[in-house]
C-alpha positions in Angstrom: 179.9 96.1 206.7 182.6 96.8 204.1 182.1 93.5 202.5 178.3 94.0 202.3 178.8 97.4 200.7 181.3 96.0 198.2 178.9 93.2 197.2 176.1 95.7 196.9 178.3 97.9 194.7 179.2 95.1 192.4 175.6 94.0 192.0 174.6 97.6 191.1 177.3 98.2 188.5 176.9 94.9 186.6 175.4 95.5 183.2 172.3 93.6 182.6 172.4 90.8 180.0 171.0 91.8 176.7 168.9 89.3 174.7 170.1 88.4 171.2 168.6 90.5 168.4 165.8 88.6 166.6 166.8 87.1 163.3 165.2 88.8 160.3 162.7 86.6 158.4 164.0 85.4 155.1 162.1 86.8 152.1 161.1 84.4 149.4 163.2 84.8 146.3 161.6 87.0 143.7 160.3 85.0 140.7 162.1 85.7 137.5 160.0 87.5 134.8 159.2 85.3 131.8 161.7 85.7 129.0 160.8 87.0 125.5 160.5 83.6 124.0 158.0 82.5 126.7 155.9 85.6 126.2 155.9 85.1 122.4 154.8 81.5 122.9 152.0 82.6 125.1 150.9 85.2 122.5 151.1 82.5 119.8 148.9 80.0 121.6 146.4 82.7 122.4 145.7 82.9 118.7 144.5 79.3 118.5 140.9 78.7 119.5 140.1 75.5 121.4 138.6 72.8 119.1 136.0 70.3 119.9 136.5 66.8 118.4 135.7 65.2 116.0 136.5 67.7 113.4 136.8 67.6 109.6 139.9 69.5 108.3 139.8 70.8 104.7 141.1 73.8 102.8 138.7 73.4 99.8 136.4 76.2 100.8 139.3 78.6 101.0 140.7 78.4 97.5 138.4 80.9 95.9 139.6 83.8 98.0 136.2 85.4 98.4 135.2 87.3 101.5 133.0 84.3 102.5 136.1 82.2 102.7 137.3 84.2 105.7 134.3 83.0 107.7 135.2 79.4 107.3 136.4 77.6 110.5 139.6 76.5 108.7 140.5 80.1 107.7 142.1 80.7 111.1 143.7 83.8 112.6 146.7 85.5 111.0 149.9 84.8 112.9 152.2 87.9 113.0 155.5 87.3 111.1 157.5 88.0 114.2 156.1 84.9 115.8 156.8 82.5 113.0 160.4 81.7 114.1 158.8 79.8 117.0 158.0 77.1 114.5 161.6 76.7 113.5 162.2 74.6 110.4 158.6 73.4 110.3 157.2 76.5 108.7 158.9 78.2 105.7 156.6 81.2 105.1 158.8 83.0 102.5 156.7 86.1 102.9 153.3 84.2 102.7 150.7 84.2 105.4 150.4 81.6 108.2 147.1 81.1 110.2 146.3 79.6 113.5 143.3 77.3 113.0 142.8 75.7 116.4 144.4 73.7 119.2 143.6 70.4 120.8 144.8 69.5 124.3 146.8 66.2 124.5 148.1 64.2 127.5 151.5 64.9 129.0 151.2 68.7 128.7 151.1 68.7 124.9 149.0 70.5 122.3 148.1 69.7 118.7 148.1 72.9 116.7 146.2 73.0 113.4 148.1 75.6 111.4 147.4 76.8 107.8 150.7 77.3 106.0 151.7 78.3 102.4 151.0 75.8 99.6 151.7 76.0 95.8 149.7 79.2 95.2 148.2 80.3 98.5 148.1 79.1 102.1 146.3 75.9 101.2 148.1 73.4 103.4 146.9 72.6 106.9 149.4 70.9 109.2 149.0 69.4 112.6 152.0 70.3 114.9 152.5 68.5 118.2 153.8 71.0 120.7 155.2 70.3 124.2 154.0 73.4 126.0 156.6 73.1 128.8 159.5 73.4 126.3 157.8 75.2 123.4 159.2 72.7 121.0 157.5 70.8 118.1 158.0 67.1 118.4 155.9 65.8 115.4 153.9 67.2 112.4 151.6 65.8 109.8 150.0 67.4 106.7 146.2 66.9 107.2 144.8 69.0 104.4 145.8 70.4 101.0 144.0 71.7 97.9 145.8 72.1 94.6 144.6 72.4 91.0 146.4 73.5 87.8 145.8 72.6 84.1 143.9 69.4 84.8 146.1 68.2 87.7 144.4 68.2 91.0 145.3 67.1 94.5 142.8 67.2 97.4 143.6 66.0 100.9 141.0 66.1 103.7 141.1 64.6 107.2 138.9 63.6 110.1 140.5 64.2 113.5 139.1 62.2 116.4 140.0 61.6 120.0 141.3 58.2 121.1 142.6 57.1 124.5 146.0 58.7 125.0 146.1 60.7 121.8 144.5 61.4 118.4 143.3 59.5 115.4 143.7 61.2 112.0 142.0 59.6 108.9 143.2 61.2 105.7 141.3 60.9 102.4 143.3 61.8 99.4 142.3 62.3 95.7 144.8 62.8 92.9 143.8 63.6 89.4 145.8 63.8 86.1 144.7 64.6 82.6 145.1 61.9 80.0 145.0 64.1 76.9 146.1 67.6 76.0 142.5 68.9 75.6 141.8 67.9 79.3 138.7 66.0 78.2 139.8 62.8 79.9 141.0 63.0 83.5 141.8 60.0 85.7 141.5 60.2 89.5 142.6 57.8 92.2 141.5 57.8 95.8 143.4 56.6 98.8 143.0 56.5 102.6 145.7 56.8 105.3 144.9 56.5 109.0 147.3 57.7 111.6 147.4 57.5 115.4 149.2 60.0 117.6 150.5 58.4 120.8 153.3 59.7 123.0 155.5 61.7 120.7 155.0 59.7 117.5 152.6 59.7 114.6 152.3 56.3 113.0 150.3 54.9 110.1 148.0 52.1 111.4 145.8 51.6 108.4 146.3 52.1 104.7 144.0 51.6 101.8 145.7 51.3 98.4 144.7 53.8 95.7 141.8 52.7 93.5 140.6 54.2 90.3 
């Protein structure tokens, strides 16, 4: 009888086993907010409208400075001065205005940005910048349009930008004029053609027509 009671007592006073506490579910790490440079790049790219190719690039209709010039497709949208450092050494504004003309999607997460930058007397140059949108860096650039005239000297560059497999084709027509006398009654002009192709990260000349009078 004693042994039975002792056994019963031991069974009664033994603490029940407790199950292990459930592990807490791991929370996914919070994503880091974009830094200021990334936000500025997003703001800059939002200024560029999407372009449909082919497109002719010229700054000739902008040189008169009339209100009608601001309605031209090549006029572009004014880029705030605080965003210009994103272009690095490629844009030297020196207090002049810079305009976002348009963007062209390219393979391998890149963009071609047509940008109007300062020329001799006003923002008469249009450059094509190749931007890698994952890094925000410019890998190539090409002047595709310019208009200049002073005392008989004139320089006009226009371009036709077209799509080709894997990149872009840029055909540049250029006219340069110089006076042959002081009265500016005799002016000589020469025309030339340069054709470029953008593939991968490089812009190369693939066709060139010598100047002809």
